[in-house]
C-alpha positions as CSV (number, residue, x, y, z in Angstrom):
1,X,0.0,0.0,0.0
2,X,1.1,3.6,-0.6
3,X,1.1,4.4,3.1
4,X,3.7,1.7,3.6
5,X,5.8,3.5,1.0
6,X,5.5,6.6,3.2
7,X,6.8,4.6,6.1
8,X,9.9,3.9,4.1
9,X,10.1,7.6,3.2
10,X,10.3,6.8,-0.5
11,X,7.4,7.4,-2.9
12,X,7.5,7.3,-6.7
13,X,6.3,10.5,-8.4
14,X,7.6,13.1,-6.0
15,X,8.7,13.9,-2.5
16,X,6.5,13.6,0.6
17,X,5.4,16.8,2.3
18,X,7.9,17.7,5.1
19,X,7.2,16.0,8.4
20,X,7.5,18.2,11.5
21,X,9.7,16.9,14.2
22,X,8.3,18.1,17.5
23,X,10.1,15.4,19.5
24,X,13.3,17.3,18.9
25,X,11.9,20.3,20.9
26,X,13.6,21.2,24.2
27,X,10.5,22.9,25.5
28,X,7.9,21.5,28.0
29,X,6.3,18.2,27.1
30,X,2.8,19.8,27.3
31,X,2.8,23.2,25.6
32,X,0.6,24.9,23.0
33,X,3.7,25.0,20.7
34,X,1.9,27.3,18.2
35,X,3.6,29.1,15.4
36,X,2.5,31.3,12.5
37,X,1.8,29.4,9.3
38,X,1.7,30.8,5.8
39,X,-1.7,30.3,4.0
40,X,0.1,28.8,1.0
41,X,1.0,25.9,3.3
42,X,-2.5,25.5,4.9
43,X,-3.0,22.1,3.2
44,X,-0.1,19.8,2.3
45,X,-0.5,17.8,-0.9
46,X,1.9,15.1,-1.9
47,X,2.0,11.8,-3.8
48,X,0.1,10.0,-1.0
49,X,-3.0,12.1,-1.8
50,X,-4.7,9.3,-3.8
51,X,-4.1,6.7,-1.0
52,X,-5.4,9.1,1.7
53,X,-8.5,9.9,-0.4
54,X,-9.2,6.3,-1.2
55,X,-9.0,5.3,2.5
56,X,-11.3,8.1,3.5
57,X,-13.8,7.0,0.9
58,X,-13.6,3.4,2.2
59,X,-14.1,4.4,5.8
60,X,-17.0,6.7,5.0
61,X,-18.6,3.8,3.2
62,X,-17.9,1.1,5.7
63,X,-17.6,2.8,9.1
64,X,-19.2,6.2,8.7
65,X,-20.3,6.6,12.3
66,X,-16.8,6.1,13.6
67,X,-15.3,8.8,11.2
68,X,-18.1,11.3,10.7
69,X,-20.0,13.1,13.5
70,X,-22.1,16.2,13.3
71,X,-24.6,18.0,15.5
72,X,-28.1,18.5,14.0
73,X,-28.3,21.7,12.0
74,X,-24.6,21.9,11.4
75,X,-24.8,21.5,7.7
76,X,-24.9,25.3,6.8
77,X,-21.8,26.2,8.9
78,X,-19.9,23.2,7.5
79,X,-20.8,24.0,4.0
80,X,-19.5,27.6,4.5
81,X,-16.3,26.2,5.8
82,X,-16.1,23.8,2.9
83,X,-16.5,26.6,0.4
84,X,-13.6,28.5,2.0
85,X,-11.4,25.4,1.7
86,X,-12.5,24.8,-1.9
87,X,-11.8,28.4,-3.0
88,X,-8.4,28.2,-1.3
89,X,-7.4,24.9,-3.0
90,X,-8.5,26.0,-6.5
91,X,-6.6,29.3,-6.2
92,X,-3.5,27.9,-4.5
93,X,-3.2,24.5,-6.1
94,X,-4.6,24.9,-9.7
95,X,-2.5,21.9,-10.8
96,X,-4.4,19.7,-8.3
97,X,-8.0,21.0,-8.4
98,X,-10.5,22.2,-11.1
99,X,-13.9,23.8,-10.4
100,X,-16.7,22.2,-12.4
101,X,-19.4,24.4,-10.9
102,X,-19.9,26.5,-7.8
103,X,-20.1,23.4,-5.6
104,X,-18.4,20.7,-7.7
105,X,-14.6,20.3,-7.4
106,X,-12.6,17.8,-9.3
107,X,-9.4,16.3,-7.7
108,X,-7.2,16.0,-10.7
109,X,-4.8,13.4,-9.3
110,X,-7.7,10.9,-8.9
111,X,-10.5,12.1,-11.0
112,X,-12.9,12.1,-8.0
113,X,-15.4,14.9,-8.2
114,X,-16.6,16.2,-4.8
115,X,-20.0,18.0,-4.7
116,X,-20.1,20.2,-1.6
117,X,-23.9,20.5,-2.0
118,X,-24.6,16.8,-2.2
119,X,-27.1,16.0,0.6
120,X,-26.0,12.3,0.7
121,X,-22.8,13.3,2.7
122,X,-22.3,16.0,5.3
123,X,-20.4,19.0,4.0
124,X,-17.5,18.5,6.5
125,X,-16.9,15.1,5.0
126,X,-17.1,16.4,1.5
127,X,-14.5,19.0,2.3
128,X,-12.3,16.3,4.0
129,X,-12.3,14.3,0.7
130,X,-10.6,17.2,-1.0
131,X,-7.5,17.1,1.2
132,X,-5.2,14.7,3.0
133,X,-6.1,16.4,6.3
134,X,-8.9,15.5,8.7
135,X,-11.2,18.3,9.6
136,X,-12.9,19.5,12.8
137,X,-15.2,22.5,13.1
138,X,-15.6,24.0,16.5
139,X,-18.4,26.5,17.4
140,X,-18.3,29.0,20.3
141,X,-20.5,28.1,23.2
142,X,-23.0,30.4,24.8
143,X,-21.9,33.0,27.4
144,X,-18.3,33.4,28.7
145,X,-16.0,31.5,26.4
146,X,-13.3,31.5,29.1
147,X,-15.4,29.2,31.3
148,X,-14.6,25.5,30.9
149,X,-18.3,24.6,30.6
150,X,-18.7,27.0,27.7
151,X,-15.7,27.5,25.4
152,X,-15.7,26.1,21.9
153,X,-17.4,22.8,21.3
154,X,-17.1,20.2,18.6
155,X,-19.9,20.8,16.1
156,X,-18.9,18.6,13.2
157,X,-15.9,16.6,12.2
158,X,-14.6,14.1,9.7
159,X,-11.7,12.3,11.3
160,X,-10.7,9.3,9.4
161,X,-7.2,8.9,10.8
162,X,-7.4,9.4,14.6
163,X,-4.4,8.7,16.7
164,X,-5.8,6.6,19.6
165,X,-9.0,8.4,20.3
166,X,-12.7,8.0,19.6
167,X,-14.5,10.7,17.6
168,X,-18.1,9.7,18.5
169,X,-17.4,10.3,22.2
170,X,-16.3,13.9,21.5
171,X,-19.3,15.3,19.6
172,X,-20.8,18.3,21.2
173,X,-18.2,18.5,24.0
174,X,-16.2,21.6,24.9
175,X,-12.4,21.6,24.5
176,X,-11.9,20.7,28.2
177,X,-14.1,17.6,27.7
178,X,-12.3,16.6,24.5
179,X,-8.9,16.8,26.2
180,X,-10.0,15.3,29.5
181,X,-8.4,11.8,29.0
182,X,-4.9,13.3,28.4
183,X,-3.0,13.4,31.7
184,X,-2.1,16.9,32.8
185,X,-3.3,18.6,29.7
186,X,-6.3,20.5,31.2
187,X,-4.6,21.6,34.4
188,X,-1.6,22.9,32.5
189,X,-3.1,24.1,29.2
190,X,-6.9,24.3,29.5
191,X,-7.2,28.0,30.4
192,X,-4.5,28.9,27.9
193,X,-6.3,27.0,25.1
194,X,-9.6,28.7,25.9
195,X,-7.9,32.1,26.0
196,X,-6.2,31.5,22.7
197,X,-9.4,30.4,21.0
198,X,-11.3,33.4,22.3
199,X,-8.6,35.9,21.1
200,X,-7.7,34.2,17.8
201,X,-8.3,36.7,15.0
202,X,-10.0,35.9,11.8
203,X,-7.4,35.7,9.0
204,X,-4.6,34.3,11.1
205,X,-3.4,30.8,10.6
206,X,-1.3,28.9,13.2
207,X,0.1,25.4,13.3
208,X,1.5,23.0,15.9
209,X,2.5,19.3,15.9
210,X,2.6,16.3,18.3
211,X,4.2,12.9,18.0
212,X,3.5,9.3,18.9
213,X,5.3,6.0,18.6
214,X,2.9,3.3,17.4
215,X,2.9,-0.4,16.6
216,X,2.2,-0.1,12.9
217,X,1.5,2.2,10.0
218,X,-2.2,2.0,9.7
219,X,-3.7,5.4,8.9
220,X,-6.8,4.9,11.0
221,X,-5.9,4.1,14.6
222,X,-9.0,4.8,16.8
223,X,-9.6,3.5,20.3
224,X,-12.5,1.3,21.1
225,X,-15.5,3.1,22.7
226,X,-14.8,4.1,26.3
227,X,-11.0,3.5,26.0
228,X,-8.4,6.2,25.8
229,X,-4.7,6.3,25.0
230,X,-2.1,4.3,23.2
231,X,-2.3,1.5,25.8
232,X,-5.3,0.3,23.8
233,X,-3.1,-0.8,21.0
234,X,-3.3,-4.4,19.8
235,X,-0.4,-6.3,18.4
236,X,3.3,-6.7,19.1
237,X,5.7,-3.9,18.6
238,X,8.9,-4.9,16.7
239,X,11.8,-2.9,15.2
240,X,10.3,-3.5,11.8
241,X,6.8,-2.2,12.8
242,X,7.7,0.7,15.2
243,X,6.2,3.8,13.5
244,X,6.8,7.5,14.3
245,X,3.5,9.2,13.8
246,X,3.3,13.0,13.7
247,X,0.1,15.1,13.6
248,X,0.6,18.4,12.0
249,X,-2.4,20.6,13.1
250,X,-3.6,24.0,11.9
251,X,-6.1,26.3,13.4
252,X,-7.9,29.4,12.0
253,X,-11.0,31.3,12.9
254,X,-13.6,31.7,10.1
255,X,-15.8,34.8,9.5
256,X,-18.7,33.3,11.5
257,X,-16.5,32.9,14.6
258,X,-16.1,29.1,14.2
259,X,-12.6,27.6,14.4
260,X,-11.5,25.2,11.7
261,X,-9.0,22.6,13.0
262,X,-7.0,20.5,10.5
263,X,-5.0,17.3,11.3
264,X,-2.5,16.0,8.8
265,X,-0.9,12.6,9.5
266,X,2.8,12.0,8.7
267,X,4.3,8.6,9.3
268,X,7.8,7.2,9.0
269,X,9.2,3.8,10.0
270,X,11.8,4.3,12.8
271,X,14.0,1.6,11.3
272,X,14.0,3.5,7.9
273,X,14.9,6.8,9.6
274,X,17.4,5.4,12.2
275,X,20.4,6.3,10.0
276,X,19.7,10.0,10.3
277,X,22.0,11.8,12.6
278,X,20.6,12.1,16.1
279,X,17.1,10.8,15.1
280,X,16.9,7.8,17.4
281,X,18.5,9.7,20.3
282,X,16.0,12.5,19.9
283,X,13.2,10.0,20.2
284,X,14.8,8.4,23.3
285,X,15.2,11.8,24.9
286,X,11.6,12.8,24.1
287,X,10.3,9.6,25.6
288,X,12.4,10.1,28.8
289,X,11.0,13.6,29.2
290,X,7.4,12.4,29.5
291,X,5.9,12.5,32.9
292,X,5.0,9.0,34.2
293,X,1.2,9.4,33.7
294,X,1.6,10.7,30.2
295,X,4.1,8.0,29.4
296,X,1.6,5.4,30.5
297,X,-1.1,7.1,28.4
298,X,1.2,7.0,25.3
299,X,2.3,3.4,26.1
300,X,5.9,4.4,25.9
301,X,6.9,1.5,28.1
302,X,6.0,-0.7,25.1
303,X,8.6,0.9,22.9
304,X,11.5,1.9,25.2
305,X,13.3,-1.5,24.7
306,X,12.7,-1.3,20.9
307,X,14.3,2.1,20.7
308,X,17.4,0.8,22.5
309,X,17.8,-1.8,19.6
310,X,18.6,0.9,17.0
């Protein structure tokens, strides 16, 4: 499969989009880690586009409830967000997209035509089929947005490639509730996240990244209902299968006040990258910096011995 080619870091037909390396950071383990992002790099398109789109289509056909969630009445706001995305893609990547009509966009690499007005599929999922990223649309709660019970809540999302979490359990929940399973995150960052979301200006694009070490290269790695964290992983981790998975995330506030959150999955086999200067040592150091509860959540104990084998 093409995603396995990505693990090897070698894809015919062009280079992969650059993978962020947040594990090399010397900063705190839990931090916002936000930086400005140029709009030309909002969505990253590379030779894996066809494989990502095909897997999204399969999951939407075979497991839609797991990968697509939306509150009643969210179609209009999602369609507006989808139009913003489509306009950006056609203008910024004309070699990849062609507009057939106001709502119909052809993805030239695959020939798939996405109709943002097709009632058979929620607009947030239609938009997600245009890009390699997963999409989450957050709407402001009522009242004081700096209160944990208000804040921004998950209104609609198409997340085909989750990293050890369960989308259906997040629908309609505020940010504090979404982040609740992650040890230490709310006490350290909850108020900062609420403040950032409330103050984020329309027209500004920011990005961040996080990392995980997983047992294999599958794009879709959800948890089972009611389970949280990487400890829910099945299978045996080996040097051949150990996979570095990085989520590159962007955030922007739309004109209607909603926040559009994108998640792009990058994956590399650790064995294939081990020859790079300092790569394995940086992963070891990052794993050692994790607090015990967060290390348990990320199941780092399952990979420490493997890292020592490189």
